[in-house]
C-alpha positions in Angstrom: -12.8 -5.9 -20.5 -13.5 -2.2 -19.6 -15.0 -1.2 -16.3 -16.3 2.1 -14.9 -17.8 3.6 -11.9 -20.7 6.0 -12.6 -22.6 8.5 -10.5 -26.3 7.9 -10.3 -28.0 11.3 -10.5 -31.5 10.1 -11.3 -32.9 10.8 -7.8 -32.8 7.1 -6.9 -30.3 7.8 -4.1 -28.1 5.0 -5.5 -24.9 7.0 -5.3 -22.3 5.1 -7.4 -22.6 2.0 -9.5 -20.0 -0.1 -11.2 -20.5 -0.7 -14.9 -19.2 -2.8 -17.8 -18.6 -1.0 -21.1 -20.1 -2.6 -24.1 -19.5 -0.5 -27.2 -21.5 2.7 -26.8 -23.3 1.4 -23.7 -22.6 0.8 -20.1 -24.2 -2.2 -18.4 -24.7 -1.3 -14.7 -23.6 -4.0 -12.3 -24.7 -4.9 -8.8 -21.6 -3.5 -7.1 -21.5 0.1 -5.8 -18.1 0.7 -7.3 -15.3 -1.1 -9.1 -13.5 -1.4 -5.7 -16.3 -3.7 -4.3 -16.3 -5.7 -7.5 -12.6 -6.4 -7.2 -12.8 -7.1 -3.5 -15.3 -9.9 -4.1 -12.8 -11.8 -6.3 -13.2 -13.5 -9.6 -13.8 -10.0 -11.0 -13.6 -10.8 -14.7 -16.0 -13.7 -14.6 -18.4 -12.0 -12.3 -18.5 -8.7 -14.2 -18.9 -10.5 -17.5 -21.9 -12.6 -16.3 -23.7 -9.8 -14.4 -26.4 -7.9 -16.2 -28.4 -4.8 -15.2 -29.8 -1.6 -16.5 -28.1 -0.3 -19.7 -27.3 3.4 -20.1 -25.6 5.3 -22.9 -21.9 5.8 -22.4 -22.0 9.2 -23.9 -24.3 10.5 -21.2 -22.8 8.7 -18.2 -21.4 10.8 -15.3 -18.1 9.1 -14.8 -16.8 9.0 -11.2 -13.1 8.2 -10.4 -12.6 4.5 -11.2 -12.3 3.9 -7.5 -13.9 6.8 -5.7 -12.7 5.8 -2.2 -9.5 3.8 -2.5 -7.7 2.6 0.6 -4.4 3.7 -0.8 -3.3 6.0 -3.6 0.5 5.5 -4.1 2.4 7.6 -6.6 5.8 7.2 -8.2 8.0 10.2 -9.0 11.1 10.7 -11.3 10.3 7.6 -13.3 10.8 8.6 -16.9 14.2 9.2 -18.4 13.2 12.3 -20.3 11.5 13.8 -17.2 14.6 13.0 -15.1 16.8 14.8 -17.6 14.6 17.9 -17.9 14.5 18.3 -14.1 18.3 17.8 -13.8 17.9 14.7 -11.5 20.0 11.6 -11.2 18.2 8.3 -12.3 17.0 6.6 -9.1 18.2 3.2 -7.9 14.8 2.6 -6.4 11.2 3.9 -6.9 10.4 7.2 -5.3 7.0 7.1 -3.6 4.6 9.6 -2.3 0.9 9.6 -1.5 -2.4 11.2 -2.5 -5.7 11.0 -0.6 -9.2 10.3 -1.7 -10.6 13.8 -1.8 -8.0 14.7 -4.5 -9.6 12.4 -7.0 -12.2 13.5 -9.6 -13.8 11.9 -12.6 -12.5 11.8 -16.2 -14.6 14.8 -17.3 -14.9 16.7 -14.0 -13.5 20.2 -13.4 -10.1 20.6 -11.9 -10.5 23.0 -9.0 -7.4 25.2 -8.9 -6.2 26.5 -5.5 -7.0 30.1 -4.7 -4.6 32.5 -6.4 -3.4 33.7 -3.1 -2.3 30.2 -2.2 -0.6 29.3 -5.5 -0.5 30.0 -9.3 2.0 27.3 -10.0 -0.3 24.4 -11.0 1.2 21.9 -13.4 0.0 19.0 -15.5 1.4 15.4 -15.4 0.0 12.7 -17.6 0.4 9.2 -16.1 -0.5 5.6 -16.5 -2.2 4.3 -13.4 -3.0 0.8 -12.3 -5.6 -0.7 -9.9 -4.9 -3.6 -7.7 -7.3 -6.5 -8.2 -6.4 -8.9 -5.4 -4.5 -8.8 -2.1 -0.7 -9.2 -2.7 2.3 -9.3 -0.4 5.9 -10.1 -1.1 5.1 -10.7 -4.8 7.2 -12.3 -7.4 7.1 -10.6 -10.8 4.5 -13.1 -12.0 2.4 -12.6 -8.8 2.7 -8.8 -9.2 1.3 -8.9 -12.8 -1.5 -11.2 -11.7 -2.4 -8.7 -9.0 -3.0 -5.9 -11.5 -6.7 -5.7 -12.3 -6.1 -3.2 -15.0 -5.0 0.3 -16.1 -6.4 3.8 -16.4 -5.2 7.3 -17.0 -4.4 9.8 -14.3 -3.4 13.5 -14.3 -1.2 14.1 -11.3 -1.9 17.8 -11.2 0.8 19.3 -9.0 1.0 22.5 -7.0 4.7 23.1 -7.6 5.5 25.7 -4.9 3.9 23.7 -2.2 5.6 20.5 -3.6 9.0 22.1 -3.2 8.5 23.8 0.2 10.2 20.8 1.8 12.0 17.6 0.6 8.6 15.7 0.9 6.2 16.0 -2.1 2.8 15.4 -0.6 1.9 19.0 0.2 1.9 19.8 -3.5 0.3 16.5 -4.7 -3.1 16.1 -2.9 -5.0 19.3 -3.2 -8.7 18.5 -3.2 -10.5 18.0 -6.5 -7.4 18.2 -8.7 -6.6 14.7 -9.8 -8.7 13.2 -12.7 -8.6 9.4 -13.0 -10.3 7.2 -15.6 -12.1 7.1 -18.0 -12.2 3.3 -17.8 -10.3 0.5 -16.2 -8.9 -1.7 -19.0 -8.0 -5.2 -17.8 -4.5 -6.4 -17.7 -5.3 -9.3 -20.0 -5.8 -6.6 -22.7 -2.8 -4.3 -21.8 -0.4 -6.8 -20.3 2.4 -5.3 -18.2 1.5 -1.7 -19.3 4.7 -1.2 -21.3 4.8 0.4 -24.7 1.7 2.6 -24.4 1.7 6.1 -25.9 0.6 8.9 -23.6 0.3 12.7 -24.0 -1.0 15.9 -22.5 -2.5 18.9 -24.4 -3.4 22.2 -22.9 -5.9 24.3 -24.9 -5.1 22.0 -27.9 -1.3 22.5 -27.7 0.8 19.3 -27.1 2.8 19.6 -23.9 3.8 16.0 -23.2 4.2 13.1 -25.6 6.0 9.9 -24.7 5.6 6.1 -24.1 5.5 3.9 -21.1 8.3 2.1 -22.7 10.5 4.8 -21.2 9.5 4.1 -17.6 12.5 3.4 -15.3 10.4 1.1 -13.2 7.4 -0.5 -14.9 4.1 -1.5 -13.2 5.2 -5.0 -12.4 8.4 -3.8 -10.8 6.5 -1.2 -8.8 3.9 -3.6 -7.5 6.5 -6.2 -6.5 8.5 -3.5 -4.7 5.6 -2.0 -2.9 4.3 -5.4 -1.8 7.5 -5.8 0.2 6.5 -2.8 2.2 2.8 -3.4 2.7 -0.1 -5.5 1.6 -1.7 -4.1 -1.5 -5.5 -4.4 -1.5 -8.2 -4.5 -4.2 -9.0 -1.0 -5.4 -5.7 0.5 -4.4 -4.5 3.0 -7.1 -0.8 3.1 -8.1 0.3 5.8 -10.5 3.6 5.3 -12.3 5.1 8.8 -13.0 5.1 11.4 -15.7 7.2 11.9 -18.8 9.0 15.1 -19.9 7.2 18.2 -20.9 5.9 19.4 -17.5 5.2 23.1 -17.2 7.7 23.8 -14.4 10.6 22.7 -16.6 9.8 25.0 -19.5 11.5 28.3 -20.2 9.8 30.3 -18.9 7.7 28.0 -16.7 4.1 27.5 -17.8 1.2 26.8 -15.4 -2.5 26.2 -15.6 -5.1 29.0 -15.3 -8.8 29.2 -14.9 -10.5 28.3 -18.2 -7.7 26.1 -19.5 -8.7 22.7 -20.9 -6.4 19.8 -20.2 -6.6 16.6 -22.1 -4.6 13.5 -21.1 -4.6 10.6 -23.4 -3.2 7.1 -22.7 -3.2 4.6 -25.5 -5.6 1.7 -25.0 -7.3 3.5 -22.1 -8.8 6.7 -23.3 -8.9 10.4 -22.5 -9.3 12.6 -19.5 -10.8 16.0 -20.5 -10.9 18.5 -17.8 -11.5 22.2 -17.5 -9.7 24.3 -14.9 -12.0 26.4 -12.6 -11.6 28.7 -9.6 -12.1 27.3 -6.1 
């Protein structure tokens, strides 16, 4: 099953609506967003049985899968090729950092670059993200997999000079309106544990990243199990799993995003994020 959250721009004042993708159409559901659908429980059965207005997928204004998640937890240094290009040592445990809700944008929204006086070191990072479907704490591997509602794509656009100002990443990771997520949430019963999926980034049609989630150091199940030791994970929480090699900062000379660039992130089985970079 594929789920989306769409913006309702028809003057109805409805804001967001969750939807179920059926071929070239989206069936609007009774929940405001995918988060509320997941929080109600029994999401697959409920979403499959619910019917509402049908809109064309091609004309839908896609919001982030979860526009207002309680938590956005990210994992760094989690692909062998990215670890090598950055000269890092493979980690013994996942490296976590956070984003906040205002960083998120939809699958086709513009990436708003920081003002040039703040930074010109803005980088791309294609990632597989997952969304939690049920509360989970102290999970076994089987429980961790059962807690994953599904997967989507995410571009962890990073402001590199702010990221490296201190040993903590967050200052470079959560600039507003910089992080596309979507286009759909594909259920875990389709994509399993999220391993073995091809993912890539192109900038202005040039391939910059190309890898597979098979090369993750810590996969989605391991990450969910580990995080659930620290905290209760709740329906709608977004967890992003890291980026492969090919980032701009590791190139010689370094390459960064500029106004007018088009960035396309593709994750096998999930779909594409297509975003244009604009000035703030």
